[in-house]
N, C-alpha and C positions, 0 to 999 in steps of 0.2 A: 552525410551526417556522421558525427563521431559520437560513440556511446562509451562512456567511462563506467567501469565497474570497480569500485574500490571499497574501502572500509572507513567508517567513521572512527573517532577516537574511542568509541565503545566497542570496536571490532564488530559492528553490525553491517550487513550488506546494504549498500546504497547504490542505486543506479540513476545516473543523470544523463539526459540526452541533450546533445548540442548539435547544431547544424552549421557551426562556424567554418568547418573545412572538412575535406575528405582525406583520410590518411592514405588512400590509394592514388591520390593525384600525383602525376609525375613531376609536378612543379614543387612538391614538398619532399625534401630529402630527409634522411634520418635525423640529422641534427635539428632541423627546423621542426620536424614532427615532435621530437622530444621536448623542445623548447615550448611549443604550443601546448603540449600536454601539461607541462608544469604551470604555465600561466592559467590554464583553465581550472586546474585543480586548486590553485591558490585563489582563483576568483570564486570558487564554490564557497569559501569561508565567508564571503562578503555579500553574495547575492541571496535574495530571499526566494527559496523554492516554495512556490505556492501550492503545488499539487502533489499529493502523496498517496500512493497505493498502499493500503494497510491490510496485510494478510493476517487474519485474526486467530491463528492457532500455532502452537509450537510443534505439532505433529509433523514429522519428516515425511516427505514424498506424498503428501496428502493430495486428494483431488482438488481441494480448494486452492492449493498452491498452483496447480496447473491452470486453473481459471485465472488466478492472479497474474501468472506469467503471460497469459494471453492479453490481458489488459495492458501489461507492460509492453508487449510487442506492438499492439495497436497504437499506443501513445508514441512509441519510438518511430513507427512508420509515418506518423503525423508530424514528427519533429516538435513534439510538445515537451518542454522540459518538465521533469518529474523525478520524484524519489520513489524507491521501492523499499518498503519496510515490512519485515516479517517477525513474528514472535519466535521463530525457530531458534534464534541465537541469543535470546534473552535469558539471563541468569534465572534459574528456577526459584531462587529465594525471593525474587521480586513478586512472583505469583503467590508464594506461600506465606510471605510476611509483608503485608501491604503497607505497613507503617514503619519505616526505618528511621532511626535517629542516631547519627545523621543519615541523610538520604543515601541510598545505594548509589555508588559512583557511576555505574553503568546507566541507571535510570536518569541520573542528572545529565549525563551526556546525551542520552536520547532526547530528553526534553529540550536541551539547549540547541542541538544541531539538527534534529529531525522534526519533532512535533511542534515546538515553539514557532519556527518559521512557516509552518504550513497554514494555509488559509482554506484549502479545500481537500477533503479526504475522499478516497474511493475505498470503501470497506468491503472486503471479500470475506464472508463469514460462513463457516460450515455449521451444519446442524449437529449439536450434541444433545441427545436425549430431549428433543423437542424444543430446543432453544439455542442460544449461542454458547460458545465454550466458557466455562468458569474461569479458565486462565486469562481469557480476554477481559472479563469483568475485574479479575484481580489486578491486572495490569492498569486498567483505568483507575481503580480505587487507589493504587499506589502512586499514581502520577499527580502532578499539579494541574488539576482540572481547569482552573481559571486560565493558566498560561497556555495550556495545550489544546483546549477545546471550546472555551467560551466564545460565542459569536462567530464561530466558524461554520463552514458548510460541509455537508456530507451526502454521499449517495451510497446505497446499500445493494449488494448482490448476495443472495443466499445460495448455499450449495448443499445439496443433500442427495443421498442415494434413494431416499423415499420419494413419495409422490407430491409433497407440498413445497419442496425447494426452500425449506427453512422460512416459510412465511411467518410462522409464529415467532421465531427468533428475531426476524427483522422488525416485527411489531413491538416486541419487548425492547429491542434496542432503540427503536424510534422514540418510545416513551422515555427511556433513560437519557437519550441525547437531548430531547426537548427539555428535560429537567436540568441538563447541563448547559442550557442556553445555546444549543446548536440548532441550525436550520437543516432539515433533512429534505432532500429532493423527493418529490412525489413519485417519481418513476423508479420503482424497485424491481429488480429482476430475481425471480425465484427459479433457480436451475435445479430441477428435480431429476432423479435417476441419472445423475451426472456421469456415472461410469459408462452409460450407453452412448454418451455424446463425445467420448474420447477415443482416439485410435490407440494402437499398440504402443506408440511412443508418448502417449499422454497429451496429444494435441487436440484442441477443440475442433470438431468436425461439423457441428450443426450450423447451417446457414441461418436458420431462424434465430438461434441464440446470438450469433455474430451480428445479425442485423439489429437485435435489441440492444446489444452492447454499444454499437455505433450510435444508436438513437440516444441512449442514456448519456454517453460521453458528450454528444452535441449539446444536450440539455444542461449537463453539469458545467461545461465550459462557459455557458451563458448565464448560469445560475448566480 
């Protein structure tokens, strides 16, 4: 499996998984390897990426990012093509001024190249003061909701250091998404006391949570 890590025109991190070939194969020399990379990167502009992991905070090195990275790892091991999108690299003015005229160029690029082509979202949402982050709501309000979210599907995973795993935030978000004409998978995962489930390198260690994530992804792929 080949995994590309590159940037969109908006300089946002995107990760796409391909299983077309293995760069370690002795049958692929450097020139062929480079040629195949160019072809696949060009093809990215024309294929519709259906599945996007959406990490819902701009906080750097957050525990929710570590959980989102685990989802990314699992999808990669399953050879499922997907994008990885995080608010970490989004311009602050998009959160702070939700109505730009003309639209902020970075947001326009995000809509055109990431959110618009997506049909299924995996939202990883940390708990901020009993709900989801305000910057996440600001980003949604700034975006073209019809283009990016209408009639699309979503699954939710809440992340918190407290005891409830952002259950309240996921319920708030479910109501908002339903208002936005999105269909939300019934199987939500509340990850509580998240720091106790991560090792010193930030890797998820809980077999119980890993099993729930596998079950959620199976349901989401059939949703």
